[in-house]
C-alpha positions in Angstrom: 8.4 24.0 -4.4 6.2 27.1 -3.9 3.1 24.8 -3.3 5.0 22.9 -0.7 6.0 26.0 1.2 2.5 27.4 1.0 1.2 24.0 2.3 3.6 24.1 5.2 2.1 27.5 6.3 -1.3 26.1 5.9 -0.3 23.0 8.0 0.9 25.1 10.9 -2.5 26.8 11.0 -4.3 23.5 10.7 -2.3 22.0 13.6 -4.6 23.6 16.1 -7.7 22.1 14.7 -9.0 19.0 16.3 -11.3 18.2 13.3 -8.7 17.7 10.7 -9.5 14.0 10.5 -13.2 14.5 9.9 -12.5 17.3 7.5 -10.0 15.1 5.5 -12.5 12.2 5.4 -15.3 14.5 4.1 -12.8 15.7 1.6 -12.1 12.1 0.5 -15.9 11.4 0.1 -16.3 14.6 -1.9 -13.3 13.6 -4.2 -14.7 10.1 -4.5 -18.0 11.4 -5.8 -16.2 13.7 -8.2 -14.3 10.6 -9.6 -17.5 8.6 -10.0 -19.1 11.5 -11.9 -16.1 11.8 -14.1 -16.2 8.0 -14.7 -19.9 8.2 -15.8 -19.5 11.2 -18.2 -20.2 9.0 -21.2 -23.6 8.1 -19.6 -22.7 4.8 -17.9 -19.6 3.5 -16.1 -17.4 0.8 -17.4 -16.8 -1.2 -14.2 -14.0 -3.1 -15.7 -11.8 0.1 -15.9 -10.2 1.2 -12.8 -8.6 4.7 -12.0 -4.8 4.3 -12.0 -3.2 7.8 -12.0 -3.4 11.4 -13.0 -0.4 13.1 -14.4 0.6 16.4 -12.8 -0.3 18.1 -16.2 -3.6 16.5 -16.4 -7.0 16.8 -14.5 -8.7 13.5 -15.2 -8.0 9.9 -14.2 -6.1 7.6 -16.5 -7.9 4.3 -16.2 -6.8 0.8 -16.9 -8.6 -2.5 -17.6 -9.0 -4.8 -14.6 -6.8 -7.7 -15.8 -4.6 -10.1 -14.0 -1.6 -8.0 -15.1 -2.9 -4.7 -13.6 -1.7 -4.8 -10.1 -3.4 -1.7 -8.9 -6.9 -2.7 -10.0 -8.0 -3.5 -6.4 -7.3 -0.1 -5.0 -10.1 1.8 -6.5 -12.8 -0.6 -5.2 -11.0 -0.4 -1.9 -11.2 3.3 -1.9 -14.9 3.1 -2.5 -15.4 0.7 0.4 -13.4 3.1 2.7 -15.5 6.1 1.3 -18.6 4.2 2.2 -17.3 3.4 5.6 -16.5 7.1 6.2 -19.7 8.4 4.9 -22.4 5.7 5.2 -23.3 6.7 1.5 -25.2 3.8 0.1 -24.7 5.0 -3.5 -20.9 4.7 -2.9 -21.4 1.2 -1.5 -23.4 0.2 -4.7 -20.5 1.4 -6.8 -18.0 -0.5 -4.6 -19.9 -3.6 -5.2 -19.9 -3.2 -8.9 -16.2 -2.4 -9.3 -15.3 -5.3 -6.9 -17.3 -7.6 -9.0 -14.9 -7.0 -11.9 -12.2 -8.7 -9.9 -14.0 -11.9 -9.0 -12.4 -13.7 -11.9 -9.1 -13.7 -10.1 -10.4 -16.2 -7.6 -10.8 -18.6 -10.6 -7.6 -17.9 -12.5 -4.2 -19.4 -12.1 -1.8 -16.9 -10.4 -0.2 -14.5 -12.7 2.1 -13.0 -10.1 2.1 -12.2 -6.3 -0.2 -9.2 -6.5 -3.4 -11.0 -5.5 -3.4 -9.6 -2.1 -3.4 -6.1 -3.4 -6.1 -6.9 -5.9 -8.5 -9.0 -3.8 -7.9 -8.1 -0.2 -8.0 -4.4 -0.8 -11.3 -4.8 -2.6 -13.2 -7.9 -1.4 -11.4 -7.9 2.0 -12.9 -4.5 2.8 -16.1 -5.5 1.3 -16.5 -8.6 3.4 -15.4 -6.6 6.6 -18.1 -4.1 6.0 -20.9 -6.4 4.8 -20.3 -9.9 5.9 -21.2 -11.1 2.4 -20.4 -14.9 2.4 -19.7 -14.8 -1.4 -16.9 -12.3 -0.7 -15.4 -14.6 1.9 -15.2 -17.5 -0.5 -13.6 -15.2 -3.2 -10.9 -14.2 -0.7 -10.2 -17.8 0.4 -10.0 -19.1 -3.1 -7.6 -16.3 -4.0 -5.4 -17.0 -1.0 -5.2 -20.6 -2.2 -4.2 -19.4 -5.6 -1.5 -17.2 -4.3 -0.2 -20.2 -2.3 0.7 -21.9 -5.6 3.6 -19.5 -6.0 5.1 -20.5 -2.6 8.5 -22.4 -3.1 9.1 -24.6 -0.1 12.8 -25.0 -1.0 13.3 -21.2 -0.8 10.5 -20.5 1.7 9.0 -17.5 0.0 6.3 -16.7 -2.5 7.6 -16.1 -6.1 6.8 -12.5 -7.0 7.3 -12.2 -10.7 7.2 -15.5 -12.7 7.5 -13.4 -15.9 11.0 -12.2 -14.8 12.5 -15.6 -14.2 13.9 -16.1 -17.7 14.6 -12.5 -19.0 16.4 -11.4 -15.9 17.8 -14.6 -14.7 16.0 -14.4 -11.5 15.3 -18.1 -10.8 13.2 -17.4 -7.7 12.5 -13.6 -7.1 10.8 -12.1 -4.2 10.1 -8.4 -4.0 9.5 -6.5 -0.9 6.0 -5.5 -2.0 5.1 -9.1 -1.4 5.0 -8.5 2.3 1.6 -6.8 1.8 0.1 -9.9 0.4 0.7 -11.9 3.6 -2.2 -10.2 5.3 -4.6 -12.0 3.0 -2.8 -15.4 3.8 -3.0 -14.8 7.5 -6.7 -13.9 7.2 -7.5 -16.9 5.0 -5.7 -19.3 7.5 -7.7 -17.8 10.4 -11.1 -17.8 8.5 -10.9 -20.8 6.2 -9.8 -24.5 6.2 -6.3 -24.1 4.8 -4.2 -23.6 7.9 -0.9 -24.1 5.9 -1.2 -20.5 4.6 -0.2 -19.3 8.1 3.0 -21.3 7.9 3.7 -20.0 4.4 3.2 -16.4 5.5 5.5 -16.9 8.5 8.2 -18.6 6.4 8.1 -15.8 3.8 8.5 -13.1 6.5 11.3 -15.0 8.1 13.3 -15.7 5.0 12.7 -12.1 3.7 13.9 -10.8 7.1 17.1 -12.8 6.9 18.1 -11.9 3.3 16.3 -8.8 2.0 17.7 -6.2 4.4 21.0 -4.5 4.6 23.1 -3.6 7.8 21.4 -0.2 7.9 18.0 -2.0 7.9 16.9 -0.6 4.5 15.6 -3.2 2.1 16.4 -4.5 -1.3 13.6 -4.3 -3.6 14.3 -7.7 -5.1 15.8 -10.8 -3.5 16.9 -13.5 -5.9 17.2 -17.2 -4.8 18.4 -20.4 -6.2 15.4 -22.7 -6.8 17.5 -25.9 -6.4 19.4 -25.1 -3.1 17.1 -22.4 -1.9 20.2 -20.3 -1.3 20.1 -16.4 -1.4 21.9 -15.2 -4.6 21.7 -11.5 -4.5 19.6 -8.3 -3.6 19.1 -5.5 -6.0 16.6 -2.9 -7.0 14.0 -2.6 -9.7 12.3 0.6 -8.9 14.7 2.3 -6.5 17.7 4.6 -7.3 20.4 2.0 -6.8 20.8 -1.4 -5.2 22.2 0.0 -2.0 19.8 3.0 -1.7 16.7 3.2 0.4 13.7 3.3 -1.9 10.9 5.0 0.1 8.0 2.9 -1.0 9.8 -0.3 -0.6 10.7 0.5 2.9 7.1 1.4 3.5 5.9 -1.9 2.2 8.3 -3.5 4.6 7.1 -1.5 7.6 3.5 -2.2 6.9 4.2 -5.9 6.2 6.1 -6.6 9.4 3.6 -4.7 11.4 0.9 -7.1 10.1 3.2 -10.1 11.0 3.5 -8.9 14.5 -0.3 -8.3 14.8 -1.1 -11.7 13.4 1.6 -13.8 15.2 2.3 -11.8 18.4 6.0 -13.0 17.8 8.3 -10.5 19.5 10.9 -11.0 16.8 8.6 -9.1 14.4 8.0 -6.3 16.9 11.8 -5.9 17.4 12.5 -6.0 13.6 9.7 -3.6 12.5 11.0 -1.0 15.0 14.5 -1.3 13.4 13.3 -0.8 9.9 10.8 1.9 10.9 13.4 3.9 12.7 15.8 3.6 9.7 13.1 5.3 7.7 11.9 7.9 10.2 15.5 9.0 10.9 16.0 10.2 7.3 12.7 12.0 6.7 12.5 15.6 5.8 10.8 18.1 8.1 7.2 17.5 6.9 7.8 13.7 7.1 6.9 13.1 3.5 9.8 11.2 2.0 11.7 11.9 -1.3 11.0 9.0 -3.6 14.4 7.5 -2.7 16.4 8.6 0.4 19.7 8.5 -1.6 18.7 10.3 -4.8 21.6 12.8 -5.2 19.1 15.4 -6.6 17.6 15.9 -3.1 16.2 18.4 -2.2 15.0 18.8 -5.8 14.0 15.1 -6.2 10.3 14.2 -6.4 8.5 13.2 -3.2 6.4 10.1 -2.7 3.1 10.8 -0.9 2.2 7.2 -1.4 5.0 5.9 0.8 4.0 8.4 3.5 0.4 7.2 3.4 1.5 3.5 3.7 3.8 4.3 6.6 1.2 6.4 8.4 -1.3 3.6 8.2 1.3 1.1 9.4 2.4 3.2 12.3 -1.1 3.7 13.6 -1.4 -0.1 13.6 1.9 -0.5 15.2 1.1 2.0 17.9 -1.8 -0.2 19.0 0.5 -3.1 19.6 2.9 -1.1 21.8 1.7 0.2 25.2 4.8 2.3 25.6 6.3 5.7 24.9 7.7 4.3 21.7 4.2 3.4 20.6 3.1 6.9 21.4 5.9 8.2 19.4 4.9 6.2 16.4 1.3 7.4 16.8 2.5 11.1 16.8 4.6 10.6 13.8 1.7 9.1 11.9 -0.6 12.0 12.8 2.1 14.4 11.7 2.4 12.6 8.4 -1.4 12.8 7.9 -1.5 16.4 8.8 1.1 17.1 6.1 -0.7 14.9 3.5 -4.0 16.8 4.4 -2.4 20.2 3.7 -2.5 22.2 0.5 1.0 20.9 -0.2 -0.3 17.4 -1.0 -4.0 17.3 -1.4 -5.3 17.5 -5.0 -8.3 19.6 -4.0 -9.9 21.5 -6.9 -7.1 20.6 -9.4 -8.0 17.0 -9.7 -10.5 14.4 -8.3 -7.8 12.4 -6.7 -7.0 12.7 -3.0 -3.3 13.3 -3.2 -0.7 14.8 -5.5 3.1 14.2 -5.5 3.5 10.4 -5.6 6.2 8.6 -7.6 5.5 5.3 -9.1 8.5 3.9 -11.1 11.2 6.5 -11.4 13.8 4.5 -13.3 11.3 3.8 -16.0 10.1 7.5 -16.0 6.5 6.3 -15.1 4.2 8.2 -12.8 6.6 10.8 -11.6 5.1 13.5 -9.3 1.7 12.2 -10.0 -1.6 11.4 -8.3 -1.7 7.5 -7.9 -4.6 5.4 -6.7 -2.7 3.5 -4.1 -1.7 6.7 -2.4 -5.3 7.6 -2.0 -6.1 4.1 -0.8 -3.6 4.1 2.0 -4.4 7.8 2.9 -8.1 7.1 3.6 -7.3 3.9 5.3 -4.9 5.8 7.7 -7.5 8.5 8.3 -10.1 6.0 9.3 -7.6 4.4 11.7 -6.7 7.7 13.2 -10.4 8.6 13.6 -11.0 5.3 15.5 -8.0 5.6 17.7 -8.8 9.2 18.6 -12.3 8.1 19.6 
């Protein structure tokens, strides 16, 4: 708590600086180079192991093997691509290429679950955007086709967790995180021959919009459907505090996902809906705009924060503000900038303590996993949002 208070004081001083975005991006580049140096301490880098998290009692990355089961494996290559974009450092680009290459197998492997967008579009998607490498494009297109095999036309959504169908009696389950994977499907439909991917993405968004949100516009983490009738059975949580609570990162995934849906379709129903779910989130934030991990945790204000949710929402709001030439769009832009200023303060940046970008994220609170930790996807969306802000500020 003391660190948070000190950071708020630092943030007030930083608020007068017009260079905080450039400073924050330089910081991210420095931290990226620190991480690379740590990973090569044994003399060479194992490019199949990706940084996942740093516990708040630790100073070094915990890495995990890049397998089809490791849903976060695409974020570290994505961080490297973004750090290359921010710095122009060719050494970082070379490392981005090598780490991305460890995920190529996913384009040739039957779908394990829905996380292929996180895995491949965050890595190869950014790589293709920055290099135009045609091999990268093929990998993305092939992976999108693989993801499409999980689409159930009877339900109208992508199956998220095949492994949970039997043990949890979730015949067809769709988690809110899956909204992020639609970006790869929209992209593949636009850039490849399989135009049905667009229809699948729209169907998934529409069915999710109808069934996975409550009257207050907070979302269920999991929606369960009957595979025979396609009917919605129930909504519940897996990583939130309770079924009826607002889990911060789940709401963040929804905000980001529906922002992408509006950008890709220009359908006003998505613009209307994303404002409703965004406002439900913004209206409950604490003063620094960094959410508690779940808005309904009774331990608030002593509950852990989730910097990762803040980074996801900041990135989404900057995108959304571009779609709205209105005072509301400017409000979303200002909120996003405020979030990034908070995240760029001593309250949340890891700085000398760790080579990560951010502290104070919460992974899976019910399982007691990654509580008040540095987590790689927080870093990914943080640097993504900073790059968007720099572009928008000119």
